[in-house]
C-alpha positions in Angstrom: -20.2 6.5 5.8 -18.3 9.4 3.4 -16.0 7.6 1.7 -18.4 4.9 1.2 -20.2 7.2 -0.7 -17.3 8.5 -2.5 -15.6 5.5 -3.2 -19.1 4.9 -4.9 -19.3 7.3 -6.8 -15.9 6.5 -8.3 -16.8 2.2 -8.8 -19.3 3.6 -11.5 -19.2 0.0 -12.9 -20.3 -1.9 -9.4 -16.8 -3.6 -9.4 -15.7 -2.8 -5.8 -12.9 -1.5 -7.1 -11.9 2.0 -8.1 -9.6 1.7 -11.4 -7.0 4.2 -13.0 -9.4 5.2 -15.6 -11.9 6.1 -13.1 -9.2 8.4 -11.5 -7.8 9.6 -14.2 -11.6 11.0 -15.3 -12.1 12.3 -11.8 -9.5 14.0 -11.9 -10.1 15.6 -15.1 -13.8 16.1 -14.6 -13.3 17.8 -10.5 -10.2 20.2 -12.1 -12.9 21.0 -15.2 -15.6 22.0 -12.6 -13.2 23.7 -10.4 -12.2 26.4 -13.6 -14.8 28.6 -13.6 -13.7 30.7 -16.6 -12.5 27.9 -18.4 -8.9 29.4 -18.8 -7.4 25.9 -18.0 -6.0 26.8 -14.8 -7.5 26.7 -11.3 -6.7 30.0 -9.3 -7.3 30.0 -5.3 -10.4 31.8 -6.0 -12.3 29.3 -8.0 -10.7 26.5 -6.1 -12.2 28.0 -2.2 -15.7 28.4 -4.6 -15.5 25.7 -5.7 -18.5 22.6 -5.0 -17.1 19.2 -5.5 -20.6 17.6 -4.3 -19.9 17.4 -0.5 -23.8 19.2 -1.0 -24.9 16.0 -1.9 -23.0 13.9 0.6 -24.0 16.3 3.2 -27.9 16.3 1.9 -27.7 12.2 1.5 -25.8 11.7 4.9 -29.0 14.2 6.7 -26.2 16.9 7.8 -27.2 19.6 4.8 -27.7 21.8 7.5 -24.3 21.5 9.5 -22.4 21.9 5.5 -24.3 24.8 4.6 -23.6 26.5 7.9 -19.8 25.6 7.3 -20.4 27.2 3.4 -21.3 30.4 5.0 -17.6 31.0 6.8 -16.2 30.0 3.5 -15.3 32.5 0.7 -17.2 31.3 -2.9 -16.7 31.9 -6.0 -17.9 35.3 -7.5 -17.7 34.2 -11.1 -18.5 29.8 -10.2 -22.5 31.9 -9.4 
């Protein structure tokens, strides 16, 4: 189910497939989202504190509490907060 949710979010045109342009857009937006200080580079601290939207997926799957619990165990990026 999580895979279906992620796939559907990348298949914005609803074609039933992900085009290479969709992948390029996803990669670019993912790196931009993780680069907290807009340096053009993603440090380990930024990467480990980055939320790539998993909370949204967890909420849709009625697993938000489990996601929050797991997130508390990970290091957070103080620059992103």
